[in-house]
C-alpha positions in Angstrom: -99.4 -91.9 -88.1 -98.2 -89.5 -90.9 -100.8 -86.9 -89.9 -99.7 -87.0 -86.2 -96.1 -86.6 -87.3 -96.9 -83.6 -89.3 -98.8 -82.1 -86.7 -95.8 -82.6 -84.4 -93.3 -81.1 -86.6 -95.8 -78.2 -87.1 -96.3 -77.7 -83.4 -92.5 -77.8 -82.8 -91.8 -75.2 -85.3 -94.7 -72.8 -83.7 -92.9 -73.4 -80.6 -89.3 -72.7 -81.6 -90.4 -69.7 -84.2 -93.8 -68.3 -83.7 -94.1 -68.3 -80.0 -91.0 -66.5 -79.2 -91.8 -63.8 -81.9 -95.3 -63.3 -80.6 -93.7 -63.0 -77.1 -91.2 -60.3 -78.4 -93.9 -58.5 -80.3 -95.8 -58.5 -76.8 -92.6 -57.0 -75.2 -92.4 -54.3 -77.8 -96.2 -53.0 -77.3 -96.2 -53.7 -73.6 -93.2 -53.1 -71.8 -90.9 -51.0 -73.9 -93.1 -47.7 -74.1 -93.2 -47.8 -70.5 -89.3 -48.3 -70.1 -89.1 -45.5 -72.7 -91.0 -43.1 -70.6 -89.3 -43.9 -67.2 -85.8 -44.4 -68.2 -83.4 -42.3 -69.9 -83.0 -42.4 -74.0 -79.9 -44.2 -74.1 -81.1 -47.1 -72.1 -84.3 -47.3 -74.1 -82.5 -47.5 -77.2 -80.1 -50.1 -76.1 -82.8 -52.3 -75.0 -84.6 -52.0 -78.1 -81.5 -52.6 -80.2 -80.5 -55.7 -78.0 -84.0 -57.5 -78.4 -84.2 -56.4 -82.0 -80.6 -57.7 -83.1 -80.4 -60.8 -80.8 -83.8 -62.0 -80.3 -86.3 -60.8 -83.0 -84.4 -60.7 -86.3 -82.7 -64.1 -85.8 -86.1 -66.0 -85.4 -87.3 -64.0 -88.4 -84.2 -64.9 -90.4 -84.8 -68.6 -89.3 -88.3 -68.7 -90.2 -88.1 -67.0 -93.6 -84.8 -68.7 -94.8 -86.4 -71.9 -94.7 -88.5 -70.9 -97.7 -86.0 -69.0 -99.8 -82.6 -70.7 -99.0 -82.2 -74.0 -100.6 -81.0 -77.0 -98.6 -79.2 -78.7 -101.3 -75.5 -78.3 -101.6 -74.6 -75.1 -103.4 -70.9 -74.7 -102.3 -71.9 -72.2 -99.1 -72.3 -72.8 -95.6 -75.4 -71.2 -93.8 -75.5 -69.3 -90.6 -77.3 -70.6 -87.6 -80.2 -68.2 -88.4 -80.3 -70.0 -91.9 -78.6 -67.2 -93.9 -76.2 -68.1 -96.8 -72.8 -67.6 -95.1 -69.2 -68.4 -96.5 -68.1 -70.4 -99.4 -66.9 -74.0 -99.1 -63.8 -73.6 -100.9 -61.6 -76.4 -100.0 -61.9 -80.1 -99.4 -60.0 -82.7 -97.4 -59.3 -86.3 -97.8 -58.6 -88.1 -94.4 -59.3 -88.9 -91.0 -60.2 -86.5 -88.2 -57.0 -87.6 -86.4 -55.0 -86.8 -89.4 -56.5 -83.5 -90.0 -56.2 -82.3 -86.5 -52.4 -83.4 -86.6 -51.8 -81.4 -89.7 -53.6 -78.4 -88.7 -52.0 -78.2 -85.4 -48.3 -78.8 -87.0 -49.2 -76.1 -89.4 -49.6 -73.9 -86.6 -53.6 -73.8 -86.4 -55.3 -73.7 -83.0 -58.7 -75.7 -82.3 -61.4 -73.0 -81.3 -63.1 -73.5 -78.1 -66.7 -74.6 -78.1 -69.5 -72.0 -78.1 -70.3 -72.2 -74.5 -71.1 -69.1 -72.3 -67.8 -69.0 -70.5 -66.1 -69.0 -73.6 -68.4 -66.3 -75.3 -67.9 -64.2 -72.2 -64.1 -64.5 -72.5 -64.4 -63.8 -76.1 -66.3 -60.5 -75.6 -63.8 -59.3 -73.1 -61.0 -59.9 -75.4 -62.7 -58.3 -78.3 -63.7 -55.3 -76.1 -60.3 -54.9 -74.3 -58.4 -56.0 -77.6 -56.6 -58.9 -75.8 -55.3 -62.0 -76.9 -57.4 -65.1 -77.2 -56.0 -67.6 -79.6 -58.6 -70.2 -79.1 -61.5 -68.0 -79.3 -64.8 -69.7 -80.4 -66.2 -69.2 -83.7 -69.9 -68.6 -84.7 -71.9 -71.8 -85.6 -72.3 -72.4 -89.5 -74.5 -75.1 -90.8 -73.7 -77.6 -93.8 -75.5 -80.8 -94.6 -77.9 -79.8 -91.8 -75.3 -79.9 -89.1 -72.8 -77.5 -87.4 -69.0 -77.5 -88.2 -67.4 -80.5 -86.5 -63.8 -78.8 -86.3 -62.9 -75.3 -86.3 -59.2 -73.7 -86.3 -57.9 -70.4 -86.3 -54.5 -68.2 -86.3 -54.5 -65.2 -84.3 -52.9 -62.1 -85.8 -51.2 -59.1 -83.9 -52.4 -60.6 -80.5 -55.9 -59.6 -80.7 -59.1 -61.4 -81.6 -59.9 -58.9 -84.0 -57.8 -60.4 -86.7 -57.4 -64.1 -87.3 -57.1 -66.8 -90.1 -60.0 -69.2 -89.3 -61.7 -72.3 -91.0 -64.7 -74.7 -90.3 -64.8 -78.1 -91.5 -67.5 -80.5 -91.9 -67.6 -84.2 -92.3 -69.4 -85.3 -95.5 -72.2 -87.7 -95.3 -71.5 -91.4 -96.4 -71.6 -92.1 -99.9 -71.6 -88.5 -100.8 -69.6 -86.9 -103.9 -68.8 -83.5 -104.7 -70.1 -82.4 -108.1 -68.0 -84.1 -110.7 -67.6 -87.2 -108.7 -64.9 -86.4 -106.4 -65.2 -88.3 -103.1 -63.9 -86.2 -100.1 -64.2 -86.8 -96.1 -64.4 -83.0 -95.4 -65.5 -79.7 -96.7 -64.1 -76.3 -95.4 -64.9 -72.8 -95.4 -61.6 -70.7 -94.7 -61.9 -66.8 -94.4 -59.7 -64.1 -92.8 -61.3 -62.0 -90.0 -59.7 -58.4 -90.4 -62.1 -56.5 -87.9 -65.0 -56.1 -85.8 -67.6 -54.1 -87.3 -71.3 -53.2 -86.6 -73.2 -55.0 -89.2 -75.9 -53.1 -90.8 -77.6 -56.3 -92.0 -77.8 -58.1 -88.6 -77.5 -55.3 -86.4 -74.9 -57.2 -84.3 -71.4 -56.6 -83.7 -69.6 -59.3 -85.9 -66.2 -60.1 -87.3 -65.8 -58.6 -90.9 -64.1 -61.0 -93.3 -61.4 -60.0 -96.1 -63.4 -59.7 -99.4 -60.6 -62.3 -100.9 -61.7 -65.6 -99.5 -59.5 -67.3 -102.2 -56.2 -65.9 -100.7 -57.1 -67.3 -97.4 -58.0 -70.8 -98.8 -54.6 -70.7 -100.5 -52.9 -69.6 -97.4 -54.3 -72.6 -95.5 -53.4 -75.0 -98.2 -49.8 -73.6 -98.1 -49.6 -73.8 -94.4 -50.5 -77.7 -94.8 -47.9 -78.2 -97.5 -45.2 -76.9 -95.5 -45.7 -79.5 -92.8 -45.0 -82.2 -95.1 -48.1 -83.8 -94.2 -49.8 -83.5 -97.7 -49.8 -86.5 -100.1 -51.2 -84.5 -102.8 -53.4 -81.7 -103.8 -55.6 -81.1 -106.6 -56.9 -77.5 -107.8 -60.2 -77.6 -109.6 -60.4 -74.4 -111.4 -64.1 -73.4 -112.6 -65.7 -75.7 -110.1 -68.2 -73.0 -109.4 -68.9 -69.9 -111.4 -66.8 -66.9 -110.1 -69.0 -64.8 -108.3 -69.2 -61.6 -105.9 -71.8 -61.5 -103.1 -72.3 -60.9 -99.2 -72.1 -63.2 -96.3 -74.6 -63.8 -93.8 -73.2 -60.7 -91.9 -73.6 -58.5 -95.0 -70.0 -58.4 -95.8 -68.8 -58.4 -99.4 -66.5 -61.3 -100.8 -65.5 -62.5 -104.1 -64.3 -65.9 -105.4 -62.8 -67.3 -108.7 -65.0 -70.6 -107.8 -62.1 -73.0 -107.5 -62.0 -75.8 -105.4 -58.9 -77.3 -103.9 -58.9 -80.8 -102.5 -56.1 -81.7 -100.2 -55.3 -85.2 -99.5 -53.6 -86.0 -96.3 -50.6 -88.6 -95.4 -52.1 -91.5 -93.1 -49.2 -90.5 -90.6 
């Protein structure tokens, strides 16, 4: 039975990762040269870019990151492609209802789900520089699952700039290093522009490098609602470090963790 299960897992991985890559490679060598000859150069380059950035590279990252990105908690979320993303720099003690109420009282809006209509609405808002206060955010992974909640604050009536945070519910009987029991972990960053990422070859939000400033902004906004029972700042929770997120954008952090405990009502 174990051998059958292992074979099923291997087959699933082949279907999800290897087969699409083979098909993409087949597309490259079979159709793209013909398209290149029969169409203008701009169309050919655009097609090569789209296939590479949105079909080939994400699958390559998902495959390879299974080997070089640790699955245990290291204080960072992962992109849906498996790359290390933003730091989890705050924690919350409290129920889902209390968290939503506190965030909304502080002026944060829940992000729309990442569905095709909302993605299309977001693309139009980004291109036309229009307001979309509840635009969806990309999916990040922590504890092997996507964020359960995401909130944002639009800046200057444009989706190019926004405060935003993702929250994941912690597993049962799970503790932060040092024995701290919390209900939610959050990753708060500030999007200050939309740029073309040389790392992923996609158009993505560029985050402000000072992620600690955004964490403190969120905690202060909660404090002003009078819904915080108490908060605790743990200095040197992680080593201070400087790195890049999954889109290749640089950020720095002092390694502190802030735990916010919400009032019951």
